[in-house]
Residue frames as a rotation matrix with the C-alpha (Angstrom) as fourth column:
UNK 1
-0.451 0.871 0.197 13.79
-0.473 -0.046 -0.880 0.21
-0.757 -0.490 0.432 12.84
UNK 2
0.502 0.687 -0.526 12.56
-0.816 0.176 -0.550 -0.68
-0.286 0.705 0.649 9.34
UNK 3
-0.064 -0.448 0.892 13.14
-0.015 0.894 0.448 -4.10
-0.998 0.015 -0.064 7.90
UNK 4
-0.696 -0.240 0.676 12.57
0.572 0.384 0.725 -5.46
-0.433 0.892 -0.130 4.42
UNK 5
-0.708 0.542 -0.453 10.67
-0.699 -0.626 0.345 -3.74
-0.097 0.561 0.822 1.66
UNK 6
-0.428 0.635 0.643 7.30
0.067 0.731 -0.679 -5.47
-0.901 -0.248 -0.355 1.84
UNK 7
0.019 0.442 0.897 5.67
0.956 0.254 -0.145 -3.97
-0.292 0.861 -0.418 -1.27
UNK 8
-0.941 -0.111 -0.318 5.30
-0.011 -0.934 0.358 -1.05
-0.337 0.341 0.878 -3.61
UNK 9
-0.132 0.978 0.160 1.67
0.625 0.207 -0.753 -0.03
-0.770 0.000 -0.639 -4.15
UNK 10
-0.992 -0.129 0.000 0.50
0.069 -0.527 0.847 1.20
-0.109 0.840 0.532 -7.56
UNK 11
-0.137 0.975 -0.174 -2.93
-0.114 -0.190 -0.975 2.73
-0.984 -0.114 0.137 -8.11
UNK 12
-0.954 -0.144 0.263 -4.46
0.216 0.279 0.936 1.53
-0.208 0.949 -0.235 -11.39
UNK 13
-0.547 0.791 -0.274 -7.59
-0.812 -0.581 -0.055 2.65
-0.202 0.192 0.960 -13.30
UNK 14
0.505 0.674 -0.539 -8.50
-0.766 0.638 0.081 -0.93
0.398 0.372 0.839 -14.28
UNK 15
0.110 -0.485 0.867 -7.53
-0.839 0.423 0.343 -3.67
-0.533 -0.765 -0.361 -11.81
UNK 16
0.671 0.216 0.710 -8.34
0.081 0.930 -0.360 -6.59
-0.737 0.298 0.606 -14.10
UNK 17
0.940 -0.328 0.096 -6.39
0.048 -0.151 -0.987 -5.11
0.338 0.933 -0.126 -17.02
UNK 18
0.334 -0.858 0.389 -3.39
-0.891 -0.423 -0.167 -4.28
0.308 -0.291 -0.906 -14.82
UNK 19
0.238 -0.199 0.951 -3.36
-0.570 0.764 0.303 -7.76
-0.786 -0.614 0.068 -13.26
UNK 20
0.880 0.136 0.456 -3.49
0.261 0.663 -0.702 -9.30
-0.398 0.736 0.547 -16.74
UNK 21
0.768 -0.641 0.015 -0.56
-0.414 -0.514 -0.751 -7.13
0.489 0.570 -0.660 -17.83
UNK 22
0.032 -0.771 0.636 1.61
-0.989 0.066 0.129 -8.38
-0.141 -0.634 -0.761 -14.96
UNK 23
0.274 0.148 0.950 0.44
-0.283 0.957 -0.067 -12.00
-0.919 -0.250 0.304 -15.37
UNK 24
0.803 0.238 0.547 0.37
0.366 0.527 -0.767 -12.35
-0.470 0.816 0.336 -19.16
UNK 25
0.865 -0.479 0.152 3.03
-0.140 -0.520 -0.842 -9.89
0.482 0.707 -0.517 -20.31
UNK 26
0.131 -0.863 0.488 5.54
-0.906 -0.305 -0.295 -10.09
0.403 -0.404 -0.821 -17.47
UNK 27
0.021 -0.069 -0.997 4.82
-0.062 0.996 -0.071 -13.68
0.998 0.063 0.016 -16.42
UNK 28
-0.737 -0.312 0.599 4.27
-0.547 -0.244 -0.801 -12.76
0.396 -0.918 0.010 -12.77
UNK 29
-0.592 0.560 -0.580 2.33
0.708 0.705 -0.041 -14.70
0.386 -0.435 -0.814 -10.15
UNK 30
-0.715 0.451 0.534 -0.85
-0.405 -0.890 0.210 -12.66
0.570 -0.067 0.819 -9.51
UNK 31
-0.910 0.415 -0.004 -3.27
0.203 0.437 -0.876 -13.13
-0.361 -0.798 -0.482 -6.61
UNK 32
-0.191 0.938 0.289 -7.03
0.899 0.049 0.434 -13.08
0.393 0.343 -0.853 -6.87
UNK 33
-0.404 0.111 0.908 -8.60
-0.109 -0.991 0.073 -9.64
0.908 -0.069 0.413 -6.30
UNK 34
-0.389 0.237 -0.890 -9.42
0.902 0.295 -0.316 -8.86
0.188 -0.926 -0.329 -2.71
UNK 35
0.152 0.515 0.843 -11.92
0.189 -0.853 0.487 -6.18
0.970 0.085 -0.227 -1.65
UNK 36
-0.565 -0.386 -0.729 -11.00
0.800 -0.041 -0.599 -4.25
0.201 -0.922 0.331 1.48
UNK 37
0.326 0.803 0.499 -14.03
0.624 -0.579 0.525 -2.06
0.711 0.140 -0.690 2.33
UNK 38
0.728 -0.060 -0.683 -12.39
0.613 -0.390 0.687 -0.80
-0.308 -0.919 -0.248 5.54
UNK 39
-0.335 -0.886 -0.322 -9.60
0.459 -0.452 0.765 0.69
-0.823 0.108 0.558 3.37
UNK 40
0.470 0.631 -0.618 -11.85
-0.249 -0.576 -0.778 1.61
-0.847 0.520 -0.113 0.43
UNK 41
-0.192 -0.626 -0.756 -9.80
-0.954 -0.062 0.295 -0.39
-0.232 0.777 -0.585 -2.10
UNK 42
0.975 0.154 0.157 -9.72
-0.100 0.945 -0.311 -3.53
-0.197 0.287 0.937 -4.19
UNK 43
0.222 -0.973 -0.064 -6.23
-0.893 -0.230 0.387 -5.01
-0.391 -0.029 -0.920 -4.35
UNK 44
0.972 -0.146 -0.187 -4.20
0.041 0.881 -0.472 -7.61
0.233 0.451 0.862 -6.17
UNK 45
0.494 -0.859 0.134 -0.72
-0.518 -0.167 0.839 -8.71
-0.698 -0.484 -0.528 -5.10
UNK 46
0.767 -0.433 -0.473 2.07
-0.343 0.346 -0.873 -9.55
0.542 0.832 0.117 -7.55
UNK 47
0.850 -0.489 0.199 4.59
0.039 0.434 0.900 -11.95
-0.526 -0.757 0.388 -5.96
UNK 48
0.615 -0.760 -0.207 8.24
-0.534 -0.209 -0.819 -11.25
0.579 0.615 -0.535 -6.72
UNK 49
0.272 -0.559 -0.783 11.24
0.465 0.789 -0.402 -13.24
0.843 -0.255 0.474 -5.49
UNK 50
-0.653 -0.683 -0.327 12.26
0.642 -0.270 -0.718 -10.44
0.402 -0.679 0.615 -3.08
UNK 51
-0.881 0.399 -0.256 9.09
-0.161 -0.760 -0.629 -8.39
-0.445 -0.513 0.734 -2.51
UNK 52
-0.210 0.868 0.450 5.58
0.889 0.361 -0.282 -7.72
-0.408 0.341 -0.847 -3.82
UNK 53
-0.965 0.185 0.183 3.75
-0.073 -0.867 0.493 -5.21
0.250 0.462 0.851 -5.97
UNK 54
-0.454 0.879 -0.147 0.29
0.601 0.181 -0.778 -4.22
-0.657 -0.442 -0.611 -4.76
UNK 55
-0.827 0.316 0.465 -2.16
0.267 -0.507 0.819 -3.03
0.495 0.802 0.335 -7.42
UNK 56
-0.655 0.584 -0.479 -4.84
0.425 -0.239 -0.873 -0.78
-0.625 -0.776 -0.091 -5.92
UNK 57
-0.683 0.555 0.474 -8.17
0.306 -0.372 0.876 0.32
0.663 0.744 0.084 -7.35
UNK 58
-0.794 0.415 0.445 -10.78
-0.604 -0.625 -0.495 2.48
0.072 -0.661 0.747 -5.62
UNK 59
-0.698 0.661 -0.275 -13.67
0.660 0.743 0.111 0.63
0.278 -0.104 -0.955 -4.05
UNK 60
0.378 0.890 -0.255 -16.47
0.919 -0.394 -0.013 3.20
-0.112 -0.229 -0.967 -4.35
UNK 61
0.404 -0.112 0.908 -16.41
0.457 -0.835 -0.306 6.93
0.792 0.538 -0.287 -4.92
UNK 62
0.872 -0.063 0.485 -15.38
-0.414 -0.622 0.665 7.71
0.260 -0.781 -0.569 -1.31
UNK 63
0.706 -0.683 -0.188 -12.19
0.698 0.716 0.015 5.65
0.124 -0.142 0.982 -1.53
UNK 64
0.606 -0.542 -0.582 -9.14
0.065 -0.695 0.716 7.48
-0.792 -0.472 -0.386 -0.21
UNK 65
-0.490 -0.843 0.223 -7.33
0.329 0.058 0.943 6.69
-0.808 0.535 0.249 -3.48
UNK 66
0.372 0.701 0.608 -10.13
0.880 -0.059 -0.470 8.04
-0.294 0.710 -0.639 -5.74
UNK 67
0.876 -0.087 -0.474 -8.59
-0.104 -0.995 -0.009 11.52
-0.471 0.057 -0.880 -5.55
UNK 68
-0.146 -0.985 0.087 -5.19
-0.225 0.119 0.967 10.09
-0.963 0.122 -0.239 -6.43
UNK 69
-0.386 0.053 0.921 -6.65
0.747 0.604 0.278 8.45
-0.542 0.795 -0.273 -9.53
UNK 70
0.744 0.665 0.069 -8.56
0.602 -0.622 -0.500 11.63
-0.289 0.414 -0.863 -10.45
UNK 71
0.638 -0.582 -0.504 -5.24
-0.468 -0.813 0.346 13.55
-0.611 0.015 -0.791 -10.42
UNK 72
-0.529 -0.840 -0.118 -3.37
-0.705 0.357 0.613 10.67
-0.473 0.408 -0.781 -12.11
UNK 73
0.420 0.894 -0.154 -5.83
-0.839 0.319 -0.440 9.01
-0.345 0.314 0.885 -14.53
UNK 74
0.327 -0.369 -0.870 -3.23
-0.549 0.675 -0.493 6.54
0.769 0.638 0.018 -15.79
UNK 75
0.932 -0.004 -0.363 -2.38
0.289 0.614 0.735 5.53
0.220 -0.790 0.573 -12.21
UNK 76
0.214 -0.924 0.317 0.99
-0.365 -0.377 -0.851 5.58
0.906 0.066 -0.418 -10.53
UNK 77
-0.456 -0.471 -0.755 3.00
0.525 0.543 -0.655 4.69
0.719 -0.695 0.000 -7.45
UNK 78
0.518 0.767 0.378 0.96
0.014 -0.450 0.893 5.39
0.855 -0.457 -0.243 -4.32
UNK 79
0.659 -0.308 0.686 3.08
-0.752 -0.247 0.611 4.20
-0.019 -0.918 -0.395 -1.38
UNK 80
-0.135 -0.749 -0.649 5.99
-0.366 0.646 -0.670 2.05
0.921 0.147 -0.362 -0.24
UNK 81
0.826 0.488 0.283 5.56
-0.460 0.294 0.838 -0.47
0.326 -0.822 0.467 2.57
UNK 82
-0.325 -0.941 -0.090 8.34
-0.550 0.266 -0.792 -1.47
0.769 -0.208 -0.604 4.96
UNK 83
0.431 0.405 -0.806 8.22
0.349 0.749 0.563 -4.22
0.832 -0.524 0.181 7.56
UNK 84
-0.236 -0.464 0.854 8.69
-0.758 -0.462 -0.461 -3.54
0.608 -0.756 -0.242 11.27
UNK 85
-0.717 -0.095 -0.691 8.85
0.230 0.903 -0.362 -5.96
0.658 -0.418 -0.626 14.18
UNK 86
-0.389 0.559 -0.733 6.76
0.868 -0.043 -0.494 -3.89
-0.307 -0.828 -0.469 16.61
UNK 87
-0.211 0.337 0.918 4.39
0.714 -0.588 0.380 -1.41
0.667 0.736 -0.116 15.01
UNK 88
0.828 0.544 -0.137 3.34
0.472 -0.544 0.694 0.26
0.303 -0.639 -0.707 18.27
UNK 89
0.335 -0.802 -0.495 6.96
0.598 -0.226 0.769 0.86
-0.729 -0.553 0.404 19.28
UNK 90
-0.528 -0.507 0.681 7.74
0.848 -0.275 0.453 2.14
-0.042 0.817 0.576 15.79
UNK 91
0.269 0.716 0.644 4.75
0.634 -0.635 0.442 4.54
0.725 0.290 -0.625 15.88
UNK 92
0.853 0.037 -0.521 5.79
0.486 -0.421 0.766 5.82
-0.191 -0.906 -0.377 19.31
UNK 93
-0.068 -0.984 -0.166 9.40
0.688 -0.167 0.706 6.39
-0.722 -0.066 0.689 18.30
UNK 94
-0.448 -0.078 0.891 8.42
0.847 -0.357 0.395 8.08
0.287 0.931 0.226 15.03
UNK 95
0.590 0.741 0.322 5.97
0.542 -0.659 0.522 10.41
0.598 -0.134 -0.790 16.75
UNK 96
0.668 -0.428 -0.608 8.62
0.524 -0.309 0.794 11.27
-0.528 -0.849 0.018 19.35
UNK 97
-0.447 -0.886 0.121 10.88
0.660 -0.235 0.714 12.28
-0.604 0.399 0.690 16.45
UNK 98
-0.463 0.316 -0.828 8.19
-0.328 -0.929 -0.172 14.51
-0.823 0.192 0.534 14.93
UNK 99
-0.983 0.158 -0.097 6.83
-0.032 0.372 0.928 12.20
0.183 0.915 -0.361 12.20
UNK 100
-0.346 0.933 0.102 3.10
-0.892 -0.293 -0.345 12.35
-0.292 -0.211 0.933 11.58
UNK 101
-0.922 0.209 0.326 1.22
0.237 0.970 0.049 9.03
-0.306 0.123 -0.944 11.76
UNK 102
-0.652 0.726 -0.218 -1.91
-0.693 -0.454 0.560 9.13
0.307 0.516 0.800 9.61
UNK 103
0.357 0.900 -0.251 -4.88
-0.613 0.428 0.664 7.55
0.705 -0.083 0.704 11.35
UNK 104
0.411 -0.100 0.906 -4.72
-0.821 0.392 0.415 4.59
-0.397 -0.915 0.079 13.70
UNK 105
-0.812 -0.583 -0.001 -2.99
-0.559 0.778 0.287 1.24
-0.166 0.233 -0.958 13.53
UNK 106
0.304 0.941 0.149 -5.40
-0.780 0.335 -0.528 -1.16
-0.547 0.044 0.836 11.80
UNK 107
0.088 -0.255 0.963 -5.39
0.255 0.940 0.226 -4.51
-0.963 0.225 0.148 10.00
UNK 108
-0.360 -0.294 -0.886 -4.00
-0.757 -0.463 0.461 -4.39
-0.545 0.836 -0.056 6.47
UNK 109
0.186 0.440 -0.878 -4.60
-0.940 0.341 -0.027 -6.60
0.288 0.830 0.477 3.44
UNK 110
-0.269 -0.387 -0.882 -2.89
-0.170 0.920 -0.352 -9.58
0.948 0.055 -0.313 5.08
UNK 111
0.672 0.640 -0.373 -4.60
0.286 0.241 0.928 -9.10
0.683 -0.730 -0.021 8.46
UNK 112
-0.109 -0.803 -0.586 -1.39
0.979 0.017 -0.205 -7.72
0.175 -0.596 0.784 9.97
UNK 113
0.544 0.319 -0.776 -1.27
0.571 -0.818 0.064 -4.34
-0.615 -0.478 -0.627 11.74
UNK 114
-0.192 -0.563 0.804 -0.38
0.928 -0.371 -0.039 -1.40
0.320 0.738 0.593 9.46
UNK 115
0.442 0.320 -0.838 -0.06
0.492 -0.868 -0.072 2.35
-0.750 -0.380 -0.541 9.72
UNK 116
0.440 -0.254 0.861 0.77
0.812 -0.298 -0.502 5.17
0.384 0.920 0.075 7.32
UNK 117
-0.105 -0.597 -0.796 3.27
0.720 -0.597 0.353 8.03
-0.686 -0.536 0.492 7.66
UNK 118
0.740 0.473 -0.478 2.71
0.108 -0.785 -0.610 11.49
-0.664 0.399 -0.633 6.16
UNK 119
0.570 -0.521 0.635 4.53
0.816 0.270 -0.511 11.92
0.094 0.810 0.579 2.84
UNK 120
0.750 -0.301 0.588 5.69
-0.133 -0.941 -0.312 15.44
0.648 0.156 -0.746 3.74
UNK 121
0.680 -0.503 0.533 7.79
-0.631 -0.031 0.775 13.89
-0.373 -0.864 -0.339 6.50
UNK 122
0.159 -0.570 0.806 9.44
0.160 0.821 0.549 11.34
-0.974 0.042 0.221 4.16
UNK 123
-0.732 -0.642 -0.231 10.71
-0.074 -0.262 0.962 13.05
-0.678 0.721 0.144 1.01
UNK 124
-0.375 0.658 -0.653 7.26
-0.909 -0.399 0.120 13.25
-0.181 0.638 0.748 -0.58
UNK 125
-0.576 0.122 -0.808 6.60
-0.304 0.886 0.351 9.51
0.759 0.447 -0.474 -0.26
UNK 126
0.408 0.748 0.523 3.63
-0.875 0.157 0.459 7.97
0.261 -0.645 0.719 1.58
UNK 127
-0.679 -0.688 -0.254 5.09
-0.522 0.697 -0.492 5.24
0.516 -0.201 -0.833 3.79
UNK 128
0.639 0.769 -0.019 3.18
-0.569 0.489 0.661 2.23
0.518 -0.411 0.750 5.09
UNK 129
-0.609 -0.724 0.323 4.61
-0.770 0.442 -0.460 0.19
0.190 -0.529 -0.827 7.97
UNK 130
0.512 0.710 -0.483 3.44
-0.531 0.704 0.471 -3.42
0.675 0.015 0.738 8.40
UNK 131
0.068 -0.459 0.886 4.19
-0.942 0.264 0.209 -5.48
-0.330 -0.848 -0.415 11.49
UNK 132
0.224 -0.088 -0.971 5.68
-0.578 0.790 -0.204 -8.88
0.785 0.607 0.126 10.73
């Protein structure tokens, strides 16, 4: 069902500083910041030859990742995103197998449909699926 690893998302306390670290220290290609009010985050993507890193920062105090950052002030890995060919079929199959889908399918940072899977169902890891 799952395809390639699309990205690993890391919550950071300072998006500009984290982007500069990847760009200037590691020599990575870093996107411009993108605000996603519907997700409550600002994001930057780091392009790698085989995947991406997504840096996330809360957009407002009601951001769903604000609690994560409060518990982890230095930041940390938030979720892993895998690609799927048909997100609705994947959601249906996963729910039939007892996995909990968090919320509805909605557009992600790249305008493609995404959904999240409960970390308690996947070895303590929040999983994002993105349709490609």
